C-alpha positions in Angstrom: 86.2 -4.7 85.9 82.9 -5.9 86.5 81.2 -5.4 90.2 78.3 -8.0 91.8 78.0 -9.2 95.2 77.8 -12.6 95.8 76.0 -13.2 99.2 76.2 -9.9 100.3 80.2 -9.7 99.2 81.9 -7.2 96.7 83.7 -8.5 94.3 85.4 -7.5 90.6 86.2 -9.8 87.8 86.8 -8.9 84.0 84.1 -9.1 82.2 82.9 -11.9 80.4 83.6 -14.4 83.7 80.6 -16.5 84.9 78.9 -16.5 88.4 81.1 -19.1 89.5 84.2 -17.5 88.3 83.3 -14.6 90.9 82.4 -17.2 93.8 86.0 -19.1 93.6 87.4 -15.8 93.7 85.7 -14.8 97.0 86.7 -18.4 98.3 82.9 -19.6 98.0 82.1 -23.2 97.0 79.3 -23.9 94.5 79.1 -27.7 94.2 78.7 -28.7 90.3 78.7 -31.8 87.8 79.0 -31.0 84.5 81.7 -28.4 84.8 85.3 -29.4 84.0 88.4 -27.0 83.6 91.6 -27.5 81.9 93.8 -25.1 83.1 96.7 -26.3 80.7 94.7 -25.8 77.7 93.1 -22.3 79.3 89.6 -24.0 78.5 86.4 -25.1 80.0 83.1 -27.6 79.7 80.4 -24.9 81.7 77.1 -26.3 79.2 74.8 -26.3 82.4 73.4 -29.1 81.6 73.4 -30.3 85.4 71.8 -27.7 86.9 73.7 -28.2 90.1 75.3 -25.0 90.3 72.0 -23.0 90.5 71.5 -20.5 92.5 69.5 -17.4 92.9 69.5 -13.7 91.3 67.9 -11.0 92.8 65.3 -9.6 90.1 65.1 -12.9 88.0 62.3 -15.1 88.6 64.6 -18.7 87.4 67.6 -19.5 89.2 70.5 -19.1 86.8 73.4 -22.0 86.7 76.7 -20.5 88.0 79.1 -22.2 85.2 77.5 -20.2 82.7 75.7 -17.1 83.6 77.7 -14.4 83.1 78.2 -11.7 85.9 76.6 -8.3 85.2 77.3 -5.0 86.8 75.3 -4.7 90.5 74.3 -8.2 90.1 73.0 -9.1 93.0 73.5 -13.1 93.4 72.8 -16.0 96.9 74.4 -19.5 96.4 72.8 -20.9 98.9 69.4 -20.1 99.5 66.7 -22.4 100.6 65.0 -22.3 96.8 69.0 -23.0 95.5 69.2 -26.2 98.2 66.3 -27.6 97.2 66.7 -27.6 93.2 69.8 -28.7 93.5 68.5 -31.8 95.8 66.0 -32.8 93.5 68.2 -32.7 90.1 70.4 -34.7 92.4 67.6 -37.2 93.2 66.8 -37.0 89.6 69.7 -38.5 88.4 69.9 -40.8 90.8 66.5 -42.5 90.6 68.1 -43.2 86.6 71.6 -44.4 88.1 72.5 -48.1 88.9 73.0 -48.7 92.9 75.8 -50.7 92.2 78.4 -48.3 94.0 80.2 -50.9 96.3 81.8 -53.0 93.1 82.0 -49.5 90.9 85.4 -49.1 89.8 84.3 -45.6 91.1 83.3 -45.7 94.4 84.6 -43.7 96.6 86.2 -41.1 93.5 82.9 -40.7 91.6 81.5 -37.4 92.1 77.9 -38.1 91.9 78.2 -40.1 95.0 80.3 -37.0 96.3 77.4 -34.8 96.1 74.5 -37.3 97.0 76.7 -37.8 100.4 77.2 -34.0 100.5 73.3 -33.1 100.6 72.8 -35.6 102.7 70.6 -37.9 100.4 70.0 -41.7 101.5 66.6 -42.2 99.4 65.5 -41.2 96.2 61.9 -40.9 95.9 61.6 -40.6 92.4 61.7 -43.8 90.3 63.8 -43.7 87.0 63.7 -46.2 83.7 66.4 -47.5 84.6 67.7 -47.2 81.1 69.9 -50.1 80.4 72.4 -50.0 77.5 74.9 -52.8 76.2 78.4 -52.8 78.0 81.3 -51.5 75.5 84.9 -53.2 76.7 86.0 -54.8 73.8 88.9 -52.5 73.5 92.0 -53.0 75.2 92.0 -49.7 77.4 88.6 -48.1 78.2 85.2 -49.9 79.3 81.9 -47.5 78.3 78.6 -48.3 80.5 76.0 -45.9 79.0 73.7 -47.4 82.0 75.8 -44.4 84.6 76.1 -41.6 82.1 74.8 -38.5 83.5 75.3 -36.7 80.0 77.6 -33.8 81.0 78.8 -34.2 77.6 82.5 -33.5 79.6 84.0 -36.5 77.5 82.5 -35.6 74.4 83.9 -32.1 75.2 87.5 -34.2 75.8 87.2 -35.6 72.3 86.6 -32.9 70.8 87.7 -30.2 71.3 90.5 -31.2 73.6 92.2 -33.8 71.1 90.5 -33.3 67.9 89.1 -36.8 67.8 85.5 -36.3 67.2 84.4 -39.8 68.4 81.6 -39.1 70.3 78.6 -37.2 70.6 75.2 -36.7 71.8 72.5 -38.8 70.8 68.6 -39.5 71.8 66.9 -37.9 74.2 65.0 -38.4 77.7 65.6 -41.3 79.1 67.4 -43.3 76.3 70.2 -40.0 75.7 73.9 -40.8 75.9 76.9 -40.2 74.5 78.3 -42.7 72.1 80.2 -42.6 68.7 78.0 -42.8 65.5 75.8 -45.3 64.9 76.5 -46.8 68.3 79.8 -48.4 66.8 82.2 -49.8 69.3 85.6 -47.4 69.9 87.8 -50.3 68.5 85.7 -49.8 65.4 86.1 -46.1 65.3 88.8 -43.4 64.8 89.5 -43.6 68.7 93.1 -43.4 70.1 92.2 -44.7 73.4 94.0 -42.0 74.8 91.8 -41.6 77.6 91.4 -37.7 78.0 87.4 -39.3 77.8 88.0 -41.4 81.0 89.6 -39.0 83.1 86.7 -35.9 82.1 83.8 -38.6 83.0 82.8 -37.3 87.0 80.9 -41.0 87.2 81.5 -44.7 86.3 80.3 -44.6 82.7 83.7 -44.4 81.3 86.7 -46.5 82.6 89.6 -48.0 82.4 89.8 -51.6 82.0 92.2 -53.2 84.2 94.2 -56.1 84.1 95.0 -56.6 88.2 93.1 -60.0 87.9 95.1 -61.4 85.2 98.8 -60.3 86.6 97.6 -62.2 89.9 96.5 -64.9 87.7 100.2 -65.6 86.5 102.0 -64.4 89.4 100.5 -66.9 91.1 100.7 -69.3 88.1 104.2 -71.9 89.4 104.3 -72.6 86.2 104.7 -69.5 84.5 107.6 -67.0 85.0 106.5 -63.9 84.8 108.4 -60.3 83.9 108.3 -57.1 83.9 109.6 -54.1 80.8 109.5 -50.9 82.2 109.5 -47.2 79.9 111.7 -44.8 81.2 108.8 -42.5 81.2 107.4 -45.0 83.6 109.8 -44.5 86.5 109.5 -40.9 86.9 105.5 -40.5 86.2 105.0 -43.6 88.5 107.0 -41.7 91.2 104.3 -38.9 91.5 101.2 -41.2 91.9 103.2 -42.5 95.5 104.0 -38.7 96.4 107.3 -38.2 95.4 109.0 -34.9 93.7 107.9 -34.3 90.3 110.3 -35.6 88.2 112.5 -37.7 91.0 113.7 -41.1 89.6 112.0 -44.1 91.5 114.2 -46.7 89.7 115.4 -48.5 92.8 111.8 -48.4 94.3 110.0 -49.4 91.7 112.1 -52.7 91.2 112.0 -53.6 94.3 108.2 -53.2 94.7 107.8 -55.4 91.5 110.0 -58.0 93.2 107.7 -58.6 96.2 105.3 -58.4 94.5 106.3 -61.9 92.9 107.8 -60.8 89.2 110.7 -63.1 88.2 112.4 -60.6 86.4 112.5 -56.8 85.9 113.7 -55.4 82.7 114.4 -51.5 81.2 113.1 -50.9 78.0 115.9 -47.8 77.4 118.5 -50.9 76.1 116.0 -52.0 73.5 114.9 -48.0 73.1 118.4 -47.4 71.6 118.4 -50.0 69.4 115.4 -48.9 67.9 116.9 -45.7 67.6 119.5 -46.8 65.7 117.2 -48.8 63.0 115.3 -45.9 63.1 118.5 -43.2 62.2 119.5 -45.5 59.5 116.3 -45.8 57.8 116.0 -41.9 57.9 119.7 -41.3 56.7 118.6 -43.4 53.5 115.9 -41.8 53.1 117.5 -38.4 53.3 120.1 -39.6 50.9 117.5 -40.9 48.4 115.3 -38.4 48.6 112.1 -40.4 48.7 109.2 -42.1 51.6 109.9 -38.5 53.3 109.4 -37.0 56.4 109.8 -40.1 58.8 107.7 -39.6 61.6 107.9 -42.3 64.7 106.4 -43.2 68.0 106.3 -45.4 70.9 102.8 -44.3 71.3 100.1 -46.4 70.0 97.8 -43.8 71.0 100.0 -41.4 68.6 100.3 -43.4 65.5 96.3 -44.4 65.8 95.5 -40.5 65.4 97.9 -39.8 63.0 96.6 -43.0 60.4 93.0 -42.2 61.5 93.7 -38.0 61.4 96.1 -37.7 58.6 96.6 -40.5 56.4 
């Protein structure tokens, strides 16, 4: 174990731990922006690019990024000195200087980590003037919208795509104000091996990567008296959507789901399970035929378009 002090409080952590992890053990909050941890994969992205987590270490001339600086025996760390807070504020102002100011209409409003930090540091006016670089918006795909004008180069999406999902579509390109994370040759996502799994969207702390919503189209159809609008739900949705509304994990919400959809104006609500049974019968018959003939094995099947897309691109 490594022994150190953070804000004069002693703490012991395993060798290889970072200052951020040691601070978390003490219950101390150090602001971060580029750092993200995937507990389910026992992995984390800690490149230290944003420098929002800088702290002072006694005996060192420069501030150290807490998320990627390993602890050392006898280290004396101070997280909230005037110097560290000023540096964090300056880094935030530099990021904001090249960031669009459309927070009110941004889909990430109230869920944006950059916005949250700006509020926490009481930043109401940015004294720096950035290049306000504009990039073409890619929203040709069915699920993901890319607006690199809002990218802060934290590269969390790159780690999610390349390391977690092993798809390898996104990478950092260019430098300075022209830097961004993009597919090879700045291709649109629909022209790449992207499976549209959405993990990059979940990792993005700002509005650079967002889901493409269809709420406007749905309301348009619901309010068209000439249209009969129906819903077909998959079995998994009945469970997953309940958790989004505070129900216990695994709790079935079929009745609530149907009632809510009918109140919204949908004429009919159908369950996919019956047609799924038909699919299983068809696939089972096909599998038996292949086993008997000994040809075209194995048989791989999935109802998930992302899974099929991944298999076709990564294991053709």
